[in-house]
C-alpha positions as CSV (number, residue, x, y, z in Angstrom):
1,M,-43.9,33.0,7.4
2,T,-47.3,31.6,6.4
3,S,-47.9,27.9,5.7
4,A,-48.3,26.8,2.1
5,T,-51.8,26.2,0.9
6,P,-52.8,22.5,0.4
7,Q,-52.6,22.9,-3.4
8,R,-49.1,24.5,-3.3
9,A,-47.9,21.8,-0.8
10,R,-49.1,19.1,-3.1
11,R,-47.3,20.8,-6.0
12,R,-44.1,21.0,-4.0
13,A,-44.3,17.4,-3.0
14,L,-44.9,16.3,-6.6
15,T,-41.9,18.4,-7.8
16,G,-39.7,16.9,-5.2
17,A,-40.7,13.4,-6.1
18,V,-40.1,14.1,-9.8
19,A,-36.7,15.6,-9.1
20,A,-35.8,12.6,-7.1
21,L,-36.3,10.5,-10.2
22,G,-34.1,12.7,-12.3
23,L,-37.0,13.7,-14.5
24,G,-37.7,17.3,-13.3
25,M,-35.1,18.8,-15.7
26,I,-37.1,17.7,-18.8
27,M,-40.7,17.6,-17.8
28,T,-42.6,20.2,-19.8
29,T,-46.2,21.0,-20.5
30,H,-47.8,22.7,-23.4
31,A,-48.3,25.8,-21.3
32,S,-44.6,26.1,-20.3
33,S,-41.9,28.1,-22.0
34,A,-39.3,26.5,-24.2
35,S,-36.1,25.3,-22.3
36,A,-33.8,22.6,-23.5
37,A,-33.0,19.7,-21.1
38,T,-29.9,20.1,-18.8
39,W,-27.5,17.2,-19.0
40,P,-26.4,15.8,-15.7
41,T,-22.9,16.0,-14.2
42,P,-21.3,12.6,-13.8
43,N,-20.4,11.3,-10.4
44,G,-17.0,9.9,-11.5
45,S,-16.2,7.8,-14.6
46,E,-15.3,4.1,-15.3
47,A,-13.8,2.6,-18.4
48,V,-15.5,-0.6,-19.6
49,S,-13.5,-3.1,-21.6
50,S,-16.0,-6.0,-21.8
51,T,-19.8,-6.1,-21.7
52,I,-21.3,-5.8,-18.2
53,P,-24.1,-8.2,-17.5
54,V,-27.0,-6.8,-15.5
55,S,-29.8,-8.7,-13.8
56,G,-32.2,-7.5,-11.1
57,T,-31.7,-3.8,-10.3
58,K,-28.5,-1.9,-10.8
59,D,-28.2,1.8,-9.7
60,Y,-24.9,3.5,-10.8
61,G,-25.5,6.7,-8.8
62,M,-24.9,8.9,-11.9
63,K,-21.5,7.3,-12.8
64,R,-20.3,7.7,-16.4
65,L,-19.4,4.5,-18.2
66,Y,-17.4,4.6,-21.5
67,G,-15.9,2.0,-23.7
68,T,-12.2,1.0,-24.0
69,G,-10.4,-1.8,-25.8
70,D,-12.9,-3.9,-27.7
71,L,-15.7,-1.5,-26.7
72,A,-14.0,1.6,-27.9
73,G,-16.0,1.8,-31.1
74,D,-18.1,5.0,-31.7
75,G,-19.2,4.6,-35.3
76,Q,-22.1,2.9,-37.1
77,E,-20.5,-0.4,-37.8
78,E,-23.1,-3.2,-37.2
79,G,-22.4,-6.0,-34.7
80,Q,-20.7,-4.0,-32.0
81,D,-21.0,-5.3,-28.5
82,P,-22.9,-3.2,-25.9
83,I,-21.5,-1.6,-22.8
84,L,-24.3,-3.2,-20.7
85,R,-26.4,-6.3,-21.5
86,L,-29.6,-6.5,-19.4
87,S,-31.3,-9.8,-18.8
88,D,-35.1,-10.3,-18.9
89,G,-36.7,-8.1,-16.2
90,A,-33.6,-6.0,-15.3
91,V,-33.8,-2.4,-14.2
92,L,-30.9,0.0,-14.9
93,K,-30.9,3.3,-13.1
94,N,-29.0,6.6,-12.9
95,V,-26.1,6.0,-15.3
96,I,-24.4,8.2,-18.0
97,L,-22.9,6.6,-21.1
98,G,-20.1,8.6,-22.4
99,A,-17.9,8.4,-25.5
100,P,-17.0,5.9,-26.9
101,A,-20.2,4.0,-26.2
102,A,-20.0,1.1,-28.6
103,D,-23.6,-0.3,-29.0
104,G,-24.9,1.2,-25.8
105,I,-27.3,-1.1,-24.0
106,H,-28.9,-4.4,-25.1
107,C,-32.2,-5.5,-23.4
108,M,-32.5,-9.2,-24.0
109,G,-36.1,-9.3,-22.6
110,S,-38.4,-6.9,-20.7
111,C,-36.3,-4.1,-19.1
112,T,-36.5,-0.7,-17.5
113,L,-34.0,2.2,-18.2
114,Q,-34.5,4.9,-15.6
115,N,-32.7,8.1,-15.8
116,V,-30.2,6.9,-18.2
117,W,-28.3,9.5,-20.3
118,W,-26.2,9.1,-23.5
119,E,-23.7,11.9,-24.1
120,D,-22.6,10.6,-27.4
121,V,-24.6,7.7,-28.9
122,G,-22.4,5.0,-30.6
123,E,-24.1,2.6,-33.0
124,D,-27.3,2.8,-31.1
125,A,-28.2,4.0,-27.5
126,A,-30.3,0.9,-26.7
127,T,-31.4,-2.1,-28.6
128,F,-34.6,-4.1,-27.6
129,R,-34.3,-7.9,-28.3
130,G,-37.0,-9.5,-26.3
131,G,-39.9,-11.7,-27.7
132,T,-43.5,-10.8,-28.5
133,G,-44.5,-10.5,-24.8
134,A,-41.6,-8.1,-23.8
135,T,-42.2,-4.6,-22.5
136,Y,-39.4,-2.0,-22.4
137,H,-39.7,1.1,-20.4
138,V,-37.5,4.1,-20.9
139,I,-38.3,6.6,-18.1
140,G,-36.5,10.0,-18.0
141,G,-33.0,10.6,-19.3
142,G,-31.9,11.8,-22.7
143,A,-29.6,11.2,-25.7
144,K,-27.6,13.2,-28.1
145,K,-25.1,13.0,-30.9
146,A,-26.8,10.1,-32.5
147,A,-25.5,9.8,-36.1
148,D,-28.3,7.5,-36.8
149,K,-30.7,5.8,-34.5
150,V,-31.2,6.2,-30.7
151,F,-33.5,3.3,-29.9
152,Q,-33.4,0.2,-32.2
153,H,-36.3,-2.3,-31.8
154,N,-35.2,-5.6,-33.2
155,G,-37.4,-8.0,-31.1
156,G,-41.1,-8.0,-30.4
157,G,-43.3,-6.4,-27.8
158,T,-43.8,-2.8,-26.8
159,V,-41.5,0.1,-26.1
160,N,-42.7,2.9,-23.7
161,I,-40.7,6.1,-23.7
162,S,-41.6,8.9,-21.3
163,N,-40.0,12.1,-20.0
164,F,-37.1,11.8,-22.4
165,A,-35.0,14.4,-24.2
166,V,-33.2,14.0,-27.5
167,Q,-30.8,16.3,-29.4
168,E,-28.6,15.9,-32.5
169,F,-30.1,12.7,-33.9
170,K,-31.5,11.2,-37.0
171,T,-34.2,8.8,-35.6
172,L,-35.3,8.5,-32.0
173,Y,-37.0,5.1,-32.4
174,R,-36.9,2.6,-35.3
175,S,-38.7,-0.6,-35.7
176,C,-36.2,-2.9,-37.5
177,G,-36.9,-2.9,-41.2
178,D,-34.6,-5.9,-42.2
179,C,-34.2,-8.2,-39.1
180,S,-34.2,-11.9,-40.1
181,T,-37.1,-12.5,-37.7
182,Q,-39.8,-9.8,-38.0
183,Y,-42.6,-8.8,-35.6
184,T,-45.5,-6.4,-35.2
185,R,-44.2,-3.9,-32.9
186,N,-45.7,-1.1,-30.7
187,V,-44.2,2.1,-29.3
188,N,-45.6,4.7,-27.0
189,L,-44.1,8.2,-26.5
190,N,-45.3,10.6,-23.8
191,T,-43.7,13.9,-22.8
192,I,-40.8,14.0,-25.1
193,E,-38.5,17.0,-25.7
194,V,-37.0,17.1,-29.2
195,T,-34.4,19.6,-30.3
196,G,-34.2,20.1,-34.0
197,T,-30.9,20.9,-35.8
198,G,-32.3,22.2,-39.1
199,T,-31.8,18.8,-40.9
200,T,-34.3,16.0,-41.4
201,A,-34.9,13.8,-38.4
202,R,-37.6,11.3,-37.4
203,I,-39.1,10.8,-33.9
204,V,-40.4,7.3,-34.9
205,G,-40.0,5.1,-37.9
206,I,-42.4,2.1,-38.1
207,N,-43.2,-0.6,-40.6
208,V,-46.8,-0.2,-41.6
209,N,-46.6,-3.4,-43.7
210,R,-46.0,-5.3,-40.3
211,N,-48.9,-3.5,-38.6
212,D,-46.7,-1.5,-36.2
213,V,-48.4,1.1,-34.1
214,A,-46.9,4.4,-32.7
215,T,-48.7,6.5,-30.2
216,L,-47.3,10.0,-29.6
217,R,-48.5,12.3,-26.8
218,N,-47.1,15.6,-25.4
219,I,-44.2,16.0,-27.9
220,T,-42.4,19.4,-27.7
221,I,-40.1,20.2,-30.6
222,L,-37.7,23.0,-30.1
223,N,-35.6,24.9,-32.7
224,D,-37.5,23.6,-35.8
225,A,-39.1,26.5,-37.5
226,S,-38.6,24.8,-40.9
227,R,-40.4,21.6,-39.7
228,K,-37.6,19.3,-40.4
229,V,-38.5,16.9,-37.7
230,I,-41.0,14.3,-38.9
231,P,-43.1,12.9,-35.9
232,C,-44.0,9.5,-37.6
233,Q,-42.2,8.1,-40.6
234,K,-43.9,5.1,-42.3
235,Y,-42.0,2.3,-44.0
236,N,-42.6,-1.0,-45.8
237,N,-39.6,-2.6,-44.2
238,N,-36.9,-0.2,-45.4
239,T,-38.8,1.7,-48.0
240,A,-40.3,5.0,-46.9
241,V,-44.0,5.2,-47.8
242,G,-45.4,8.3,-46.1
243,T,-45.6,10.4,-43.0
244,G,-48.2,12.0,-40.8
245,P,-51.0,10.8,-38.5
246,D,-53.7,8.3,-39.3
247,S,-56.1,6.1,-37.5
248,T,-54.2,2.8,-37.9
249,N,-50.4,3.1,-37.4
250,C,-49.4,6.7,-36.5
251,L,-51.7,7.7,-33.6
252,Y,-51.5,11.3,-32.8
253,S,-53.2,14.6,-33.6
254,G,-51.9,18.2,-34.2
255,S,-52.4,19.1,-30.5
256,D,-50.0,16.3,-29.4
257,I,-47.1,18.1,-31.2
258,V,-46.1,21.5,-30.0
259,Y,-43.4,23.6,-31.6
260,R,-41.5,26.2,-29.6
């Protein structure tokens, strides 16, 4: 057996490192063939009856959490409690949220969600509630069966979403249109796999009257021959005012969106 070339060895090392982070199943490039993300198999399940506080780093080792009792809601009723509440600076890793999922995850300040999967989104998958200096990272993972929004940005700061897959959804990211305290918000998406369902859906919804900015890169949209998935929906608070790229609020070009 001959040894691998340096280039091949580096490629194998990179692939192994990515797989270790749980990202390999959804990383795609514009040169690759279409293949929808594969959802992980849970390593056991745990019923959660009251919100779990998380500080520091918490690694669940791919356990599935689901709501019971007061957290058994799976609809769109406002004001539901989350399964997990992350304090400022918390890191949550390797967890699956099953059904019912109540209001998913609340980040009360900056947070990192790494390799987090939502099998059936409740009210929202995650809500970002920090102040103007907060930064929220969603790295890897995926969400499906979201009757409305996946990520709700109620606070200030910047949301970064990378190597993420979404299916069966209405809106992947929404900057709050009617929160009592409003902010200018930023969202950056890079390497996102979107599977369309033939109905209208939005990757991001931002408030142009609040000077929100969305940057989209390496977006792959599957199963959307009729172009029902809108990359960037513009709002004045809750009033839709247009779609499409521009030089101010919706920052992307045609080459950033690939249909397969």
